[in-house]
C-alpha positions, 0 to 999 in steps of 0.5 A: 991713869992720866986725866985732864989732858987736852990731847987728841987722837984719831981723825974724822972721816967726813963722807957727806954734807949731813955729817958736817952739820952734825960734827963741827969742822973744828971738833977733835977726839979729845982724850979725857983719861987713859990707862984703863984696861978695857973701857965700856958702858958710858952713862951720863948722870945728871944735867950740865953739872953731872958726871959720867960713869963707865965700866972697866970690865977687866978691873971689875970696876966702874969709874967716874969722870967729872968736869974739872976734877977728872977720874975717881973710882965709883964702884968695885966690884962692879960685876962679879962678887964671887970668891974665885977667879972668873976670867978676864972680863968679870966686871960690869959692861953696859950702864944705863938709867932705869925709869926711876933714874937709878943706875942699871948695870949689865953684870958679866960675872954675876950674870945679871942686870942689877940696879943701884938702890937709893941706899947704895945696895944692889937689887937684881932685875933679872938673872935667868930665863925659864929657870936657866941662868943668863950667859952674861948680859952685855948691854941694855936699852930702856923703853919709856914704859920702864921695860928693859931690852938687853943682849946676852952673849957669853963674853963675860963667861971665863971660857965664853962660848964653850964655858961649862957654866953656860946654861943657855945654848944661844945668845938671846935678845930679851925684854924684862918688863916692870913686873919682872917677866922675861921674854925672849925676843929673838935669837937670830943674832948669833952674837948680839952686843949693843942695843938702842931704840929709835926716838919714837921707840918703833925700831930697836937696833942691835949690833952683832960682834961676829967677825964673819957677820959684823953688822947692825940689824933694825927690828920693828917693835910691835905694839905688844913690845915684841919684835918683828922680822929684822932687816940689816941696817949696815954691814961692816964685815969688809972692814974687820981685820983691816981696822981694830974692833967690831960692832959693839955699843951705840947711842941714838940722837934726838934726830934718829941718827945712830952713833955706833962703835965698829971697826976703826971707831964710831960710825954715824948712820941715818935710820935707813942705814946710810953711812954719813961719816966716822969718828976714826979712833984707830983703837978698838972702840966699845961704846958711846953716849951723849952728855950735855952741850952736844958732847959725845963720850966714847969708850975706846980700849984704854981711853975715855974720849969725847968730841963736840957735836951738834947732836943731842 
């Protein structure tokens, strides 16, 4: 792996004046590190003196990036603790913090969401629904009351959709509350992937990584935490095959703009679904998150990237 480089890649597609306010004219997609297999789940830990954690799913590992010192291995195994071969993507995927500030992991191979406890051990948050094992939790979003909303496609199963180990025949979006109760919120998204809340938590955004229906859906969040009828936010199906990647992970800034990975890079939308511009990596881009000082950290194929923004 290489790190500490100040090289850049890709380009910035500036479609609107509003985007120019979000991304300064001199901003570039900096390569912080490279040489990974498939990066995912970036999560900033701490304040300005903190660090970034991210998954390398095929390596079944979580890596750490610290300003000034670069890359180190944080955890291995990260998502599969079995003793037999378990496909090409056994590791952790999405990473985020729970209400107590603990690292929370969507684990492909062990088919669960877990938290890293104070003493360094893991505790299972959820691994089943109605007595059936989850497919392979992909990404999660924390609600301020402590509830976790997550997506459950079968991408972490060795044979994915046709895997004989599969016990749930659909790909659900779920909620697990602070008591451990699990609710199926919707199964209308055929291949749900990235997930994030609007700042007021009245809307839940869900990405769909279906090549024939590559889009993002906005769901109203009801007072009881369930979801109302979804409405398509943006459709990028016409770009599939022309640019690498599919709708995947996302983050939302404090002003409500959605920063979402999709074909070609990172798309930036308004809450009403207007595309403001794109960060074109030219690589299959999986996810992004904000750190201090407006930096957006991006996991993109074998790379860890960042770009300076005026958002937070």
